[in-house]
C-alpha positions as CSV (number, residue, x, y, z in Angstrom):
1,X,-12.5,-16.4,-6.2
2,X,-10.4,-16.5,-3.1
3,X,-11.3,-13.8,-0.5
4,X,-8.6,-11.3,0.3
5,X,-10.3,-10.7,3.7
6,X,-12.2,-13.3,5.6
7,X,-14.0,-12.6,8.9
8,X,-16.3,-15.2,10.5
9,X,-17.9,-15.1,14.0
10,X,-15.3,-12.6,15.2
11,X,-15.5,-11.7,18.8
12,X,-13.6,-9.3,21.0
13,X,-13.9,-8.8,24.7
14,X,-12.3,-6.2,27.0
15,X,-12.7,-7.4,30.5
16,X,-16.4,-8.2,31.0
17,X,-17.4,-6.2,28.0
18,X,-18.0,-7.7,24.5
19,X,-17.2,-5.0,21.8
20,X,-17.5,-7.4,18.8
21,X,-20.3,-10.0,18.6
22,X,-20.0,-12.7,15.9
23,X,-18.9,-10.3,13.2
24,X,-18.8,-11.9,9.7
25,X,-17.9,-10.4,6.3
26,X,-15.4,-10.8,3.5
27,X,-13.5,-8.7,1.0
28,X,-12.7,-9.8,-2.5
29,X,-9.6,-9.0,-4.6
30,X,-9.9,-5.6,-6.1
31,X,-13.0,-4.7,-4.1
32,X,-13.5,-1.4,-2.3
33,X,-15.3,-2.2,1.0
34,X,-16.5,0.5,3.4
35,X,-17.0,-0.3,7.1
36,X,-19.5,2.2,8.5
37,X,-20.8,2.7,12.0
38,X,-21.1,5.3,14.8
39,X,-18.3,6.0,17.2
40,X,-17.8,3.1,19.5
41,X,-19.3,0.6,17.1
42,X,-16.1,-1.5,17.0
43,X,-14.7,-0.4,13.6
44,X,-11.2,0.4,14.9
45,X,-11.0,-2.8,16.8
46,X,-12.0,-4.8,13.8
47,X,-9.4,-3.1,11.6
48,X,-6.7,-3.5,14.2
49,X,-7.4,-7.2,14.4
50,X,-7.1,-7.5,10.6
51,X,-3.9,-5.5,10.6
52,X,-2.4,-7.8,13.2
53,X,-2.1,-5.2,15.9
54,X,-4.7,-6.6,18.2
55,X,-5.5,-10.3,19.1
56,X,-9.1,-11.3,18.9
57,X,-10.9,-13.2,21.6
58,X,-12.6,-15.7,19.4
59,X,-13.7,-16.4,15.8
60,X,-11.9,-16.7,12.5
61,X,-9.9,-13.9,10.7
62,X,-7.7,-14.2,7.6
63,X,-6.1,-11.6,5.4
64,X,-4.5,-12.9,2.2
65,X,-5.0,-16.4,3.6
66,X,-3.0,-15.7,6.8
67,X,-4.2,-15.4,10.4
68,X,-3.3,-11.8,11.3
69,X,-2.2,-12.9,14.7
70,X,0.5,-15.1,13.1
71,X,1.5,-12.8,10.2
72,X,5.2,-12.5,9.6
73,X,7.2,-9.7,7.9
74,X,6.6,-11.1,4.4
75,X,2.9,-11.0,5.1
76,X,3.0,-7.5,6.5
77,X,4.9,-6.4,3.4
78,X,1.7,-7.2,1.4
79,X,-0.4,-4.8,3.4
80,X,-0.7,-1.0,3.3
81,X,-2.0,1.1,6.2
82,X,-3.1,4.7,5.9
83,X,-3.9,6.2,9.3
84,X,-6.2,9.2,9.8
85,X,-3.2,11.5,10.2
86,X,0.6,11.4,10.6
87,X,2.5,13.9,12.7
88,X,6.1,12.9,12.0
89,X,8.7,13.2,9.2
90,X,8.2,17.0,8.8
91,X,11.9,17.7,8.1
92,X,12.3,15.0,5.4
93,X,12.0,15.9,1.7
94,X,9.1,14.0,0.1
95,X,11.2,12.0,-2.4
96,X,13.9,11.1,0.2
97,X,11.3,9.9,2.7
98,X,9.6,7.6,0.2
99,X,13.0,6.3,-1.0
100,X,13.9,5.4,2.6
101,X,10.6,3.7,3.4
102,X,10.7,1.7,0.2
103,X,14.1,0.3,1.3
104,X,12.4,-1.5,4.2
105,X,10.6,-3.8,1.8
106,X,13.9,-5.2,0.4
107,X,13.7,-9.0,0.6
108,X,10.0,-9.1,1.2
109,X,8.4,-7.4,-1.8
110,X,9.3,-5.3,-4.9
111,X,8.4,-1.8,-3.9
112,X,7.8,1.1,-6.2
113,X,10.6,3.6,-6.6
114,X,10.1,7.0,-5.2
115,X,9.6,8.4,-8.7
116,X,6.9,5.7,-9.5
117,X,4.9,6.3,-6.4
118,X,5.2,10.1,-6.7
119,X,3.8,9.9,-10.2
120,X,1.0,7.5,-9.0
121,X,-0.2,10.0,-6.4
122,X,0.4,13.2,-8.3
123,X,3.3,14.6,-6.2
124,X,6.1,14.6,-8.7
125,X,6.5,18.4,-8.5
126,X,6.8,18.1,-4.7
127,X,9.7,15.6,-4.6
128,X,12.2,18.1,-3.2
129,X,9.7,19.8,-0.9
130,X,9.8,19.4,2.9
131,X,7.0,17.3,4.2
132,X,6.0,20.0,6.7
133,X,5.4,22.5,3.9
134,X,2.8,20.4,2.0
135,X,-0.8,21.4,1.8
136,X,-3.5,19.3,3.4
137,X,-4.4,17.6,0.2
138,X,-0.7,17.0,-0.7
139,X,-0.1,15.6,2.8
140,X,-2.9,13.1,2.3
141,X,-1.5,12.1,-1.0
142,X,1.8,11.5,0.7
143,X,0.1,9.3,3.3
144,X,-1.4,7.2,0.5
145,X,2.1,7.0,-1.2
146,X,3.5,5.7,2.1
147,X,0.7,3.1,2.2
148,X,1.1,1.8,-1.4
149,X,4.8,2.1,-2.0
150,X,5.2,-1.7,-1.2
151,X,2.5,-2.5,-3.9
152,X,0.1,-3.9,-1.3
153,X,-2.6,-6.5,-2.0
154,X,-4.7,-5.1,0.8
155,X,-4.9,-1.5,1.8
156,X,-6.5,-0.2,5.0
157,X,-7.7,3.4,5.1
158,X,-8.9,5.2,8.2
159,X,-11.0,8.4,7.4
160,X,-9.0,8.9,4.2
161,X,-10.2,12.4,3.3
162,X,-10.8,13.9,6.8
163,X,-9.9,17.6,6.7
164,X,-9.7,17.9,2.9
165,X,-11.5,20.6,0.9
166,X,-14.1,19.4,-1.7
167,X,-11.7,19.7,-4.6
168,X,-8.9,17.7,-2.9
169,X,-11.4,15.2,-1.7
170,X,-12.7,14.5,-5.2
171,X,-9.1,14.1,-6.5
172,X,-8.3,11.7,-3.7
173,X,-11.4,9.7,-4.5
174,X,-10.4,9.4,-8.2
175,X,-6.9,8.3,-7.1
176,X,-8.3,5.5,-4.9
177,X,-10.7,4.4,-7.7
178,X,-7.7,4.0,-10.1
179,X,-5.7,2.1,-7.5
180,X,-8.4,-0.5,-7.0
181,X,-9.2,-0.8,-10.7
182,X,-5.6,-0.8,-12.1
183,X,-3.8,-2.9,-9.5
184,X,-6.5,-5.2,-8.0
185,X,-5.8,-4.0,-4.5
186,X,-8.5,-4.7,-2.0
187,X,-9.3,-1.5,-0.1
188,X,-11.1,-1.6,3.3
189,X,-11.9,1.9,4.5
190,X,-13.7,3.4,7.5
191,X,-15.4,6.8,7.1
192,X,-18.1,9.0,8.6
193,X,-18.6,10.6,5.2
194,X,-21.5,8.6,3.8
195,X,-21.3,10.4,0.4
196,X,-17.7,9.3,0.2
197,X,-18.7,5.7,1.0
198,X,-21.4,5.8,-1.6
199,X,-19.0,7.2,-4.2
200,X,-16.1,4.8,-3.5
201,X,-17.3,1.5,-2.2
202,X,-18.7,-1.5,-4.1
203,X,-19.9,-2.9,-0.9
204,X,-21.0,-1.4,2.5
205,X,-20.8,-3.2,5.8
206,X,-22.6,-1.4,8.7
207,X,-21.4,-2.2,12.2
208,X,-23.5,-1.0,15.2
209,X,-22.9,-2.0,18.8
210,X,-20.3,-4.6,17.7
211,X,-22.7,-6.4,15.4
212,X,-23.1,-6.4,11.6
213,X,-26.6,-5.0,10.8
214,X,-26.2,-4.7,7.0
215,X,-23.9,-6.0,4.3
216,X,-24.5,-5.3,0.6
217,X,-24.0,-3.0,-2.3
218,X,-25.1,0.6,-2.1
219,X,-28.0,-0.2,-4.5
220,X,-29.2,-3.1,-2.3
221,X,-29.1,-0.9,0.8
222,X,-30.8,2.1,-0.8
223,X,-33.3,0.2,-2.9
224,X,-36.3,1.7,-1.1
225,X,-38.1,5.0,-1.6
226,X,-38.9,7.6,1.0
227,X,-42.4,8.9,0.9
228,X,-43.2,12.2,2.7
229,X,-46.5,13.9,3.1
230,X,-48.5,16.3,5.3
231,X,-52.0,15.9,6.7
232,X,-53.7,18.7,8.7
233,X,-50.3,20.4,9.2
234,X,-48.6,17.2,10.6
235,X,-45.6,15.8,8.7
236,X,-45.1,12.1,8.0
237,X,-42.4,10.0,6.2
238,X,-42.0,6.3,5.5
239,X,-39.4,4.1,3.8
240,X,-41.0,1.5,1.5
241,X,-40.4,-0.9,-1.3
242,X,-43.8,-0.2,-2.7
243,X,-44.1,3.6,-3.1
244,X,-46.7,3.5,-5.8
245,X,-49.0,1.4,-3.7
246,X,-48.4,3.5,-0.6
247,X,-49.3,6.7,-2.5
248,X,-52.5,5.2,-3.8
249,X,-53.4,4.2,-0.3
250,X,-52.7,7.7,1.0
251,X,-54.9,9.3,-1.6
252,X,-57.7,6.8,-0.8
253,X,-57.4,7.5,2.9
254,X,-56.9,11.3,3.0
255,X,-58.2,12.5,-0.3
256,X,-58.0,16.3,-0.6
257,X,-56.4,16.6,2.9
258,X,-53.2,15.1,1.6
259,X,-50.6,17.8,0.9
260,X,-46.8,18.2,0.2
261,X,-46.5,14.7,-1.2
262,X,-43.0,13.8,-2.2
263,X,-41.4,10.5,-3.3
264,X,-37.6,10.2,-3.6
265,X,-35.0,7.4,-3.8
266,X,-33.4,6.9,-0.4
267,X,-29.7,7.8,-0.2
268,X,-27.1,5.8,1.7
269,X,-27.3,8.4,4.4
270,X,-31.1,7.8,4.7
271,X,-30.5,4.0,4.9
272,X,-27.7,4.3,7.4
273,X,-29.6,6.6,9.7
274,X,-32.6,4.3,9.6
275,X,-30.4,1.4,10.6
276,X,-28.9,3.4,13.5
277,X,-32.4,4.3,14.8
278,X,-33.6,0.7,14.6
279,X,-30.5,-0.7,16.4
């Protein structure tokens, strides 16, 4: 299967400082891929290179088989971009704004009509409403509508549910899941919400200090158990692939002094924080 996103030995340097070091990963058609990492890890730089907004220093990058640095308008029409927030268009009515933006794809793609995309994101009842009067959840749905109106093959999402309440966040997650499943769109998202990444993404890429430190499914990254215990009032914990063996060893070593023993499956948050501490 041809990759929708290909990144190999990607490097980026600002002056004397390398911010990306031989970054390598790929995204397949219809895959939801989460790019995780602390602030300053290089996530935004990586995304901007793939969107064609920033020129890499070295390495290989291709989106839909095209070098982003050489992408033309027809290539750009196959991408969707949803930024963390938008601050414009407040005086437009929702349906009119989408109709206007859809017109920019003429000659390059076959966009959705305003009615189609409003139905897709659940904003049909807000078609005549001013953008500035939308709720936070409705505004985020409009952001997604703007990103997908051109029927993109690849969609980039930056903190897609920042600021949403739990109900709106769950609805947005369901919407993204349907988009990837029903249209085959490849979705690359960045988020600090690890529960969101665990719910949405088929694969997780962790970027720390400009380097990829993990790349795999949620199950492969969280396949260890965390064992916690107390001895003489002191608390201990350890991540392990062999929790049964570790528990037996703890009983053999500490006997009746062993207390508060707990074994639980590590979450993505546990795995991520362990990677951050180790890097």
